[in-house]
N, C-alpha and C positions, 0 to 999 in steps of 0.2 A: 290596677296597672301601676308599675313602678315608673314614677316619673322623675327623672334625674336621679340624684342618689338620696335625696330626702323625701322622695315620694312615699317612704315608709321605712325608716331605719330598722324597725323591729323585724319587718319582712326581709330586708336585706340581710340582717344578722341571721335569720333562719336559713335563707338561701346559701349564705356563706358557709354555714356549718356542712351543709350537703356537698358544696362544691370542693371543700378541702379534701374529702375522700373520694372524689371523683377520678376515674381511671381513663375516661375517653371523652372526646369532644361531645359537648351538649349545645343544643340550640334552643333558645327560648324567644318568644315574641309576645306581643300583646297590643291592645289599643284602648283608647278611653274617649268618651264624650263628656266634656265638662262645660258647665255654664259660665266659667270665667277662668282664664289662665293666669294665676297668681304665682309670682316668683319673688322671694325676699320681700314680701309684704306689698308688693305693687303689681297692678294688672299689666299683662302683656298683650291682651286681646281687646282693649278699649273697653272692658266690662261686657264684652260680647262672648258667646260660647266659642269653644275651640275643639278641634278634633286632633288627638294625639296618638302616637303609636311608637313601638320600638322593636328592635331585633337585636339579641345579644348571643354571642357565642362565648363558650367557656371550656377551659382544659385545666383541670386540677385547680390551683389558686388563681390562675389567670384568667382575665376576661376582657372582651371589647365589644362595642356595639354602636348602634345608632338610634338616637332618640329625636322625635320630630313632633312639631306642633304648629298648627296655624297661628298667626299673630296679626295683630292690628295696632299699630303705633300712631298716635296723633302726629300731625305735622306734614309738611311737603318736602322734607329733606329725604335722603336715602332710606333711613329706617321708616319713614312714613309710607314709603311705596313697597315695604316688605310685607309679604303674605305668609311666608313659611320660615320657620327656624329649623336648623338641622344641628344637632349635637353629636359630634363624634367623640368617643371616649375610650379609654383603656385603662386597666388597673390590676390590682391584686387584692383578694379577700382571703383572710385567714383567720381561723379561730384558735385561740390559746385558752385551753380549758373552757371557760363560759365566755370570755371576752372576744368579741369579733371585731377585727380591725379592717378597714377598707381604705385603700390609697389609690388615687386615680387622677387622671388629667382629662379635661373636657375642653374641646374646641367648638366654639360657637360660630356657625355660618348661617347666612340669610340669603334668600333667592335673589335680591337685587343688590343689596349693600355688600354681600359677599362675607369674607372672613372678618369677623368682629374682634374677637378676643379669645382668651383661654384662661382657665383657672386649674390650680392644683387643689384637690379635695382630700381631706382626711376625716374619716367617719368611724365611729365606735358604737357598738351596741352590746348591752350586758342585760341578760335576762334576770327577772326577779322571780325565781321559782316558776310556777305555771301561771303567775298573776299577770305578767306583761314584760316590758323591757324599759330600760334607761337608754337614751340615745344622745349622741353629740356629733357635731360636724363643724370643721373649719375650712373655709375656702380662701384661696389667696390668688390674686391676679398679679404677677410680677411686672407686667407692663404698665398697668394703672395704678399699682401698689395699693390696690383696694383689698378689703378684707370683709369676711362675713362670718360670723360665729353664731351657732344655734345649739340649744339643748332642748330635749323634750322627753316625754314619757308615753307609754301606750299600755293600757290596761285591757286584758281580755276577760270575757265572761260569756256564759252560755254557748261556748265553743263557736259561735258565729258572730258575735258582736265584739267590737273593741272601741274604747273611747280614749281620748288623749289630746295632746297639743304640744305646741313648741313655742319658745321664744327666742328671738334672734336680734342681732345688732350689727351694724357696718362699722362700729368703733370710731365713727367719724371720718372714715377713709374715703367715702365716695364723693367728696368735695361738694356736699349739699349745705344748705343753710344751717343744718344742725344734725347732730347725731341721729341716725335712723334706728328706731326700735320697732319691731314687728312681732306679732304673735298669732297664733291660731289655735283653736279648739274645735273638736269635731267627734263624730261617731261614724263608725264603718260597719257594714253588715255584709257578710259573706253570703252569696246567692248560690244557686245550683251550679255545679261544675266549678269552673275557675273564675266565675264572675263575682263582682263586689259593687256595692254602692256606697259612696261616701258623702256625707252632709258636714260642711265645715264653715266656721266663721273666721275670716281673716281681718285683721286690723293693723294699723300702724300709725305713728305719729305724723307721717307725710302723706298718707293716703287713707280715705274713709274706710270704714268697714265694708266687707263684702261677704254675703252668704253664698257658698258655691255647692253645687251639686254635681257630682261626677259618677259616671257609670263606667266601669272598665272590666276587661277580660284578659287573663294571662294564659298562655299555652306553653 
């Protein structure tokens, strides 16, 4: 399943190539069950399992959709009472020769605390022949003036396997005690139909390591 824009930039790049030649509206959707919801190197589900899903409509290079996940934040403030996250997003994807660019805006909402914030995202994916893809993403929240940059790679083999990882940083913009740096490495296996299983290790200098297993399906 595609989670946000970096749920798999290589996969997003492949989808973008098809979307550029699309002549009629299309609808895609999917769901996943994960042992831990990790975003930018930090758990959003208090190290507990999460259920996620999305629906997305596209026409030519334009797309919009809704992504959602269960959440569990510690504390007794508004975020501590939240149990669901809803991400509304819209953007454009276009392939120039081999390079796929994806520009979008995401708005984050929660069931109790409501409208949280929003981010502009710019992502790029470049294939390495049939071996895999190089990926990059930059996110910017104009209200909080926070930034997140990430680069990664994905390598394919045996038609159903892929291995890869990413490394990212907040450039010291999240007003934490120190600059946050996070990385992940993992392996993905395509199952029958449109299902896949992903085993991944996440770590950052501000949150201890997490081993996460996710099973998803796209339609």
